[in-house]
C-alpha positions as CSV (number, residue, x, y, z in Angstrom):
1,X,0.2,0.0,0.1
2,X,1.5,3.3,-0.8
3,X,2.2,5.9,1.3
4,X,-0.6,8.2,0.5
5,X,-2.8,5.2,0.8
6,X,-1.5,4.4,4.2
7,X,-2.3,7.8,5.6
8,X,-5.8,7.8,4.0
9,X,-6.4,4.2,5.8
10,X,-5.2,5.7,9.1
11,X,-7.1,8.8,8.7
12,X,-10.4,7.1,8.1
13,X,-9.7,4.7,11.1
14,X,-9.1,7.8,13.5
15,X,-12.3,9.2,12.3
16,X,-14.2,6.1,13.3
17,X,-12.5,6.2,16.6
18,X,-13.6,9.9,17.0
19,X,-17.0,9.2,15.9
20,X,-17.2,6.5,18.5
21,X,-15.9,8.7,21.4
22,X,-17.9,11.7,20.3
23,X,-21.3,10.0,20.2
24,X,-20.6,8.1,23.7
25,X,-19.6,11.4,25.2
26,X,-16.0,10.4,26.0
27,X,-14.8,13.9,25.4
28,X,-11.6,14.1,27.0
29,X,-9.7,11.6,24.8
30,X,-11.8,13.0,22.0
31,X,-10.5,16.4,22.1
32,X,-6.8,15.1,22.8
33,X,-7.0,12.9,19.5
34,X,-8.4,15.9,17.6
35,X,-5.7,18.1,18.8
36,X,-3.2,15.7,17.7
37,X,-4.7,15.6,14.4
38,X,-4.5,19.3,14.0
39,X,-0.7,19.0,14.8
40,X,-0.1,16.3,12.2
41,X,-1.5,18.5,9.5
42,X,1.6,19.7,8.3
43,X,3.0,16.2,7.6
44,X,0.2,15.0,5.5
45,X,-0.2,15.3,1.7
46,X,-2.9,17.4,0.2
47,X,-5.5,15.1,-0.2
48,X,-5.1,13.6,3.1
49,X,-4.9,17.1,4.7
50,X,-8.2,18.0,3.2
51,X,-9.8,14.9,4.6
52,X,-8.1,15.8,7.9
53,X,-9.9,19.2,7.7
54,X,-13.1,17.4,6.7
55,X,-12.9,15.6,10.1
56,X,-12.3,18.8,11.9
57,X,-15.1,20.7,10.1
58,X,-17.7,17.4,10.5
59,X,-17.0,17.7,14.2
60,X,-17.0,21.1,14.6
61,X,-20.3,21.3,12.7
62,X,-22.0,18.6,15.2
63,X,-20.8,20.6,18.1
64,X,-22.5,23.8,16.9
65,X,-25.5,21.4,16.2
66,X,-25.4,20.2,19.8
67,X,-25.3,23.7,21.1
68,X,-28.2,25.0,19.1
69,X,-30.2,22.0,20.1
70,X,-29.8,22.7,23.6
71,X,-30.8,26.4,22.8
72,X,-33.9,25.3,20.9
73,X,-34.7,22.8,24.1
74,X,-35.0,26.0,26.1
75,X,-37.7,27.4,23.7
76,X,-41.3,26.5,24.2
77,X,-42.1,24.6,20.7
78,X,-44.0,21.7,19.9
79,X,-42.2,18.4,20.2
80,X,-42.5,17.4,16.7
81,X,-41.6,21.0,15.6
82,X,-38.3,20.5,17.9
83,X,-37.7,17.2,16.3
84,X,-37.7,18.7,12.7
85,X,-35.6,21.7,13.6
86,X,-33.1,19.4,15.1
87,X,-33.0,17.4,11.9
88,X,-32.4,20.7,10.0
89,X,-29.5,21.5,11.9
90,X,-27.6,18.9,10.0
91,X,-27.3,21.4,7.4
92,X,-24.6,23.2,9.7
93,X,-21.9,20.3,9.4
94,X,-22.9,19.9,5.7
95,X,-22.1,23.7,5.1
96,X,-19.0,23.3,7.4
97,X,-17.5,20.4,5.3
98,X,-18.5,22.1,1.9
99,X,-16.6,25.4,3.0
100,X,-13.3,23.4,3.7
101,X,-13.6,21.4,0.4
102,X,-14.0,24.8,-1.3
103,X,-10.9,26.3,0.4
104,X,-9.0,23.5,-1.1
105,X,-10.3,24.4,-4.5
106,X,-11.9,20.9,-4.9
107,X,-15.0,20.2,-6.5
108,X,-17.8,19.1,-4.1
109,X,-19.4,16.0,-5.0
110,X,-22.8,15.4,-3.5
111,X,-24.1,12.8,-6.0
112,X,-27.1,14.9,-6.3
113,X,-28.0,13.8,-9.9
114,X,-30.2,11.5,-11.8
115,X,-29.2,7.8,-11.2
116,X,-27.5,6.2,-14.0
117,X,-27.6,2.3,-13.9
118,X,-25.2,0.8,-16.2
119,X,-26.2,-2.2,-18.5
120,X,-23.8,-4.4,-16.5
121,X,-23.3,-3.9,-12.8
122,X,-19.8,-4.9,-11.3
123,X,-20.2,-6.4,-7.7
124,X,-17.9,-9.3,-6.7
125,X,-19.9,-10.8,-9.6
126,X,-21.4,-9.1,-12.7
127,X,-25.2,-8.3,-12.8
128,X,-27.5,-7.6,-15.6
129,X,-29.3,-4.3,-15.4
130,X,-32.8,-5.9,-16.0
131,X,-32.2,-8.4,-13.1
132,X,-31.0,-5.3,-10.8
133,X,-34.3,-3.8,-11.5
134,X,-36.3,-6.9,-11.2
135,X,-34.7,-7.5,-7.6
136,X,-35.1,-4.2,-6.7
137,X,-38.8,-4.1,-7.3
138,X,-39.3,-7.5,-5.7
139,X,-37.7,-6.3,-2.5
140,X,-39.6,-3.0,-2.4
141,X,-42.9,-5.0,-2.8
142,X,-41.8,-7.3,0.1
143,X,-41.0,-4.6,2.6
144,X,-44.3,-3.0,1.6
145,X,-46.2,-6.2,2.3
146,X,-44.3,-6.6,5.6
147,X,-45.4,-3.0,6.5
148,X,-49.0,-3.8,5.7
149,X,-48.9,-7.1,7.6
150,X,-46.9,-6.4,10.7
151,X,-47.4,-2.5,11.4
152,X,-48.5,-1.7,14.9
153,X,-49.7,1.9,14.3
154,X,-52.8,2.9,13.5
155,X,-52.2,5.5,10.5
156,X,-54.3,8.5,9.4
157,X,-53.5,11.3,6.8
158,X,-51.9,13.9,9.4
159,X,-49.7,11.0,11.2
160,X,-48.4,9.9,7.8
161,X,-47.6,13.2,6.4
162,X,-45.7,14.2,9.7
163,X,-43.9,10.8,9.4
164,X,-43.1,11.3,5.7
165,X,-41.6,14.8,6.3
166,X,-39.5,13.7,9.2
167,X,-38.2,10.7,7.5
168,X,-37.5,12.5,4.0
169,X,-35.7,15.6,5.8
170,X,-33.7,13.2,7.9
171,X,-32.8,10.8,5.0
172,X,-31.9,13.7,2.8
173,X,-29.5,15.2,5.0
174,X,-28.0,12.1,6.3
175,X,-27.2,10.8,2.8
176,X,-25.9,14.1,1.8
177,X,-23.4,13.9,4.6
178,X,-22.4,10.3,4.6
179,X,-22.9,8.9,1.1
180,X,-22.8,12.3,-0.7
181,X,-19.7,13.8,1.0
182,X,-17.8,11.4,3.3
183,X,-18.2,8.5,0.9
184,X,-16.6,10.4,-2.0
185,X,-14.0,11.8,0.1
186,X,-12.9,8.6,1.6
187,X,-12.9,7.1,-2.0
188,X,-10.1,9.6,-3.1
189,X,-7.9,8.6,0.0
190,X,-8.4,4.8,0.0
191,X,-10.6,3.1,-2.4
192,X,-14.2,1.8,-3.1
193,X,-14.2,-1.1,-1.1
194,X,-12.4,0.7,1.9
195,X,-14.7,3.6,1.6
196,X,-17.9,1.5,1.8
197,X,-16.8,-0.4,5.0
198,X,-15.3,2.6,6.9
199,X,-18.2,4.9,6.2
200,X,-20.7,2.3,7.0
201,X,-19.0,1.6,10.4
202,X,-18.9,5.4,11.0
203,X,-22.4,5.8,10.0
204,X,-23.5,2.8,12.6
205,X,-21.8,4.3,15.4
206,X,-23.1,8.0,14.5
207,X,-26.6,6.7,14.6
208,X,-27.4,7.0,18.2
209,X,-31.0,8.3,17.7
210,X,-32.5,4.7,17.9
211,X,-30.0,3.7,20.8
212,X,-26.9,1.9,21.1
213,X,-27.5,-1.6,21.2
214,X,-25.2,-4.1,19.2
215,X,-28.3,-5.1,17.0
216,X,-28.9,-1.4,15.9
217,X,-25.4,-1.1,15.3
218,X,-25.4,-4.1,12.9
219,X,-28.6,-3.1,11.3
220,X,-27.1,0.4,10.3
221,X,-23.8,-1.0,9.5
222,X,-25.7,-3.2,6.9
223,X,-27.9,-0.6,5.6
224,X,-24.8,1.8,5.4
225,X,-23.2,-0.8,3.1
226,X,-26.3,-1.3,1.0
227,X,-26.8,2.7,0.8
228,X,-23.0,3.0,-0.3
229,X,-23.5,0.4,-3.0
230,X,-26.6,2.0,-4.4
231,X,-24.9,5.3,-4.4
232,X,-21.8,4.0,-6.2
233,X,-23.6,1.9,-8.8
234,X,-26.3,4.6,-9.7
235,X,-23.5,7.5,-9.3
236,X,-26.6,9.2,-7.4
237,X,-27.6,9.6,-3.7
238,X,-31.2,9.8,-4.9
239,X,-32.1,6.1,-4.7
240,X,-30.4,5.6,-1.3
241,X,-32.4,8.8,0.0
242,X,-35.5,6.8,-1.1
243,X,-34.3,3.6,0.5
244,X,-33.5,5.4,3.7
245,X,-37.0,7.1,3.9
246,X,-38.6,4.0,3.6
247,X,-36.6,2.2,6.2
248,X,-37.5,5.0,8.6
249,X,-41.2,4.6,7.9
250,X,-40.9,0.8,8.3
251,X,-39.4,1.4,11.6
252,X,-42.3,3.5,12.8
253,X,-44.8,1.6,11.6
254,X,-43.3,-1.5,13.5
255,X,-42.8,0.5,16.7
256,X,-38.9,0.6,16.5
257,X,-39.0,4.4,16.0
258,X,-40.8,6.8,18.2
259,X,-41.7,10.4,17.3
260,X,-44.0,13.0,19.3
261,X,-46.7,13.0,16.6
């Protein structure tokens, strides 16, 4: 592995460690490691230095997000509206990262474009595009069938619209961060395989909204891999946003997700 790749590999692992420490409130080792990263910036090559600043801006944006969230908690607003505002605050780390990337005069690739599925899809094996569409449609049909059979929540128009708005906002902003920005940045300093693996691990650690159990971690690790694969194959985060939104709705209908609505 080349020196540049070794640095990228190390930085990505460091990012995962920082995600774990930050989300578990181990702030003392978190800040010491972040300080050490800042001191090492001068020894990194440009592409790796950019990702190091992406890490710093990601956590800086999240710290500002947490501060604003605590401020909003002191304001008397409806619980559902507070949840939506919290989701919208994820725009802060997105803008923070985009600012850093622009300072390096690099292109910001969010994969916000029409999906483009090639005729032959290269996984560890080759899949024909027709078969890929067929399997996708069958999986969606199975998911919707399970939703109808197993859902535990009595649905009405207001409840559905409220749930849909939350799920769409959350899925859109999370996919922009994880698959739109971080996945593409990690691909540049490692490769697609490592990028899919590492972003999925970090995504799973970062998802604290649903709790800290190993089952939740494993679930989000697997979905992170699937969302990453969909994004890379289609060159777009739009399918991943759709799948993420559908997953959140399924979680709510089965009682795995609680919302104040």
